[in-house]
N, C-alpha and C positions, 0 to 999 in steps of 0.2 A: 577480401577486404584488406585495407591497409591497416597496419598496426597503430597508425597514427590517426587522430581525428582530422576530419577535413577542416579546412579554414572556416567553413560555415558552422560546423559543430563547435570549433574552438570559440568562435565569436558568441555563439549561443550560450556556451558554458560561462563565459565571462558575463554575459547579460544576466544569467541566473544567479551568479555569485554576487554581482553588484546589487541586484534586486533584493537578494536575501539579506545581505549585510545592511542595506539601507531601510528596508521595509519590514523584515521579519524579526531580525535579532532584537530590536528594541522592545518587541512585544513578548518575548519569551519569558522573562522572570515573572511578570504579572500573570501570564497565562498558566504557568506552572504552579504558582501560588494559589490562584483562584480555582484551578482545575477546570478551566473553561477555554474553549477556543476563541481567540479574539475575532469578533465578527467582521471587523474592518479588513481583515486579512484576505478574505475571499474576494471582496471588490477590488483590492489592490492587485491580487493575482490575476483576476479577470481583465482589468484594465491594461495589464502588462502583456496580455495575450498568452498567459502561461497555463490556462485551463482548457484551451481548445486545440491542443496539438494533434488530436486525432478526430477533430470535428471538421467536416467540409466547410469551405469558405462560405458557401451559400447559406449556411446555418450559423455564421458568426465565428467559425473556427479559424485557426492559423495553420492547419495542415502541416504538422511536423511529422516526425517518425519515431519509432520506439527507442532509438538511440538518443534522440532529443529528450524523450520522457525520462530515460535513465539518467541523463545529465541533470535534469531538473530535480529528480528524486534525490540524487546524491547531494546537491547543493542545499535543498531544503532541510534534509536530515542533519546536515552539518549544524544547523541552528537549533532544531527541535524535532524529535520524532513525532511528538503529538501533534504539532502543527502541520508537519509534513504529511502525515498519514491522513489527516482530515481532508486536506485538499486532494491528495492523490486518490483516495477512495472515491470521492465524488467524480473527479475528472477522468481517471484512468483505470478504475476497478469496477465501478458501477455504471458510470455514464457510457462507456464504449458499448455496452449491450444495446443501448438505444441507437448508437451510430450504426452498428452492424445489423440489428434485427428489427429496429423500430419501424412501425408503419409511417406513412407520410404525415398522418395527423400527430402521432406521438413525437416524431422528430420536430415537426413544426412547433409543437407546444413546448418542448423541453430543451432542445439542443442549444439554441442561442442563449437562453437564460443560464444554463449550466456553464457554457463557455465564457460567459461575461461575468461570472461570479455573483449573479443575482439570485440563483437558485442552488440548492445543494441536493445531492443524490446519495442514496445508500443502497446496498444490496443485502437481502436477508436470505441466507442459505443455511447457516449453521444452526443446529437445534441442541437442546440439552443432551440428547442421546444420539446425535448424528453430527459429528464434527468431520473427521477425516473421511468417514463413510457417507459421502454426499448422497449416494443413492438410497441410503437407509432413512431418509427423512420421513417424518410421519405427518407433517402438515398436509392438509387435504384442501382440494377445491372441487366442489361438486356443482353440477349444473343447477342454476336457479330456475324455479318454476316458470318465470316470465322471461327467461333468457339471461345470459350472463353467468356469473359464477359466485359461489359462496365459499369464502376462505375461512379455515379454522386451524389453529395450531399454535405453537410457541417457537420463537426464534431466540437465539442466545448469542451474546457477544457481538452485537450489531453495531459496527462503527458508524457514527453520524446519525444514529436512530433518532435521537432527540433534536437534531438540527435539520433533518432532511425535509425538503419540500415534496420530494417524490421518492418512493422506495420500490426497488425491483424485488419482488417476493417470489420465492420458489415454493411450489406446492404440488402435491401428487394429484394428478387428474385421472390416473389409472392405477388400480391396485395390483396389477399384474406384473409385468416385467419391471424390475427395479430401475433399469437404466433407460427405459422408454416410456415411463409413465409420469414424468416430471414436466411441469409447465411453468414458465415465468410470467409474472403479471406485473403491470405498471400500476401502482397504487399511490394516489395523491394524499398528502398530508390532510388530516382531518376527516378521512373517510370513516363513517360510523363503524364501531366494532374493533377498530385498530387502536391499541393503547400501548403505553411503554412503561417499563419499570423505572426506578430511580437510576441515575448514573452509577455504574459499577465502579467501586474503588479498586484501582489497579496498581501493580507494582510500578509500572512505567506508563508512558503515553498519558501523562496526567492532563494534558490540555486537549485530549481528544474525548469525544462523547461516545461512550459505549454502554449499551442497555439491552435488556430483554425486550422483545416485541411480542405482544399478545394479539392473536387474531380470533375474535369471537363473532362468528357469523358476519364477516366482512363481505358485503355484497358489491361486486364490480360488474361493469358491462362486458359484453363479449369483445368490445374493442380494447379491453385492458390486457388481453393476451399479447405477450411480447414474443415475437418470432413465431415458431411453429408449435402448436399444441403437442405435447408429448416429447418434444425435443429439448426441454429445458436442461437436462443433465449435460447433453452435448454442448449446449450454449455455455453453460457454466464452465465446463472443462476448457472450451475455447478461450473464455475470458481469463482463466487462470494464467495463461501464458504471459500476457502483458502484466498482470498483477505480480507474478513472480519475478519478472525482470525489474519491475519498479521496486519491489521489496528488497531484492538483491542489491539494487543501486542505493537504497536507503541504508542498508548495512554498510556499504562502502563509505557513505557519508559519515556515519558514526565513527567508523574506524579512522578515516582520514582526519577528521576533526581532532580526535583524541591523540593521534600521532603527531599532528602539528603542535598541539598544546604540550605534549610530553617533550618534544624537541626543545621548545622554548623554555620550558620549566627546568629541564636538566642542564641547559646551558647557563642559567642564572642561579640555580640552587647550588650552594656550596656545602661540601661535607669533607671533613678531614683536610681542610685548608685549600680546596680546589673545587671547581665546578664538577658536578656529577659526571659530565661528559668526559672528564679525564679518566674515568674508570672504564676499563675495557669491557666489563660485563654490561655496563649501561650502553656503550656505543654499539655493541654487538646486538643487544636487545632491540635498539631502535632500528638497526639495519634489518633485522629479521622481521620486525613489524612492517617496515616499508615494503619489503619483499612480498609479504603475504597480501598486503593491501593492493599493490600493483598487479599481482597475479589474479586476485579475485576480480579486480576492476576490468582487466582484459577479458576475462570469461563472461562478465555481465555484458560488456559491450558486444562480444561476439554473439551472445544469445539474443540481444536486441536486434542485431542485423539479420541473423538467421530467422528470427520471427517474422520480420518484414519481407524476406525473400522466400518464405515457405521452404526453407532448406530441409532436405530429408532427415537431417539429424537435429532438427529444431527442438523437438520435445526433450531429447536427451540433453542437449546443451543447456536449455532453460533449467532443467532439473539440477544439472551439475552446478550451474551458476548460482541458483537460489541456495543450494546446500552449502557451497563453498563460501559464499559471501557472508551468509548468516554465521557460520562457524568462525570464520576469520574475524568478523566484527566482534564477537564475544571474546575471542582470545586477545585481540588487540586492545580492546577497551579494558580488559582485565590487566593486561601488561601496563597500560597507562596508569591505571589506579595504583599498581604497585610502585611504579616509578615516582609517582607523586607522594607516596607514603600517606601519612595522616592527612595531608592537605587534600588528597584526592577524595577523601571520605566527606569532605565539606561541600555543601551545595554551591558555594560561591565560585569554585574552580570549574564547575560545569562538567567534570568527569563523572560525578555521581549520576547526573541526569542521563548521560549517554550510556552509562553502565546499566541503568534500569531499562532504558528504551531499546537497547539492542537485544535484550533477552527474548522479547516476544517474536523477533524475526526467525527464530528457529522453530516457531509454532505456527504463526499466522500465515495464510496463503499456501498452506501445505507444510506439514511438519518435516523435520529432517528425515524421519522414517518413511514418509510418503515419497520423498524425493529419491531415497535409496531404493524403494520398491519400483519406481519408474525405471531406475538405472539397472535393475537386475531382473526385469520381467522375462528376459530371454533365458534366465536360469531356473525359473520356476518350474516345478513338475507339471 
């Protein structure tokens, strides 16, 4: 790959930034204050063709690539992590399971509405006692007497749970092998027995909907199985790769936004009779922040390209990119907070929001520790 974006990707990044500045930023303050995702944002994203980048054209998509999704993720996160993750979970973390493994009926029912922003998708994998240990999930799906399945269990930290029209739910259909007994199901909003807790109060991502999901004898038809019965764990792991690229790109968005704001602030803010940028320590801090952001961005872009080309080092590169971008984002945002001083602690500067939103990226989509385990598997006894 070239170290430079292609002209097409440069143009797409410009489109994403223009869209974000015009359509998303004006919604952020109210969304953060209310703790709710602005419903009009989905339709705007869909109308702009930004929710169908991995959806085939025959199903209403715009058929982009993982690098385009990374560019979109970065630009949306520059405005708001909560708004960004709500859209990205639906379009690029949950929805792609339907693109890759959905039946013709499932795809016909859901792909176009999701790409157009008319429907919202969520994926329910994490449980109170099974986070990083995906294969340790306890939710079950047992055969129903008249055919189909009956789902029972609890899911935790489910993004979009209260907004979703369709939820992809992982449950254990075989109590034997941990990694070959999980199946994914497509469950529509309003299905009897499926209920939700109140929105969880979170440190960050205030404008995203995160809840507990309860499954109490939820009966679905045999046609609700998504992909292959018993292969849900493998399908989840496959989906994690694009999710981690997208989350890594979100991290770059937070860091890049705070770097830009810190540059502007330190040029204008005077101390000891001169702008802060007259201080060598400040200039050097900004230079190091830029170096880290640019380095992490290159790794995220490389991971996106390797994902699409099925590169033999893809899994390693994605783990490296996710880890590095998340750590860099938290460090750069913290440096920005320090450069702003007391002003950075105020909501009006925007640094506080990014400070909160960046922290979850070292946990969601696979913790730092999980990424390091992936990178050191060859060293394990």
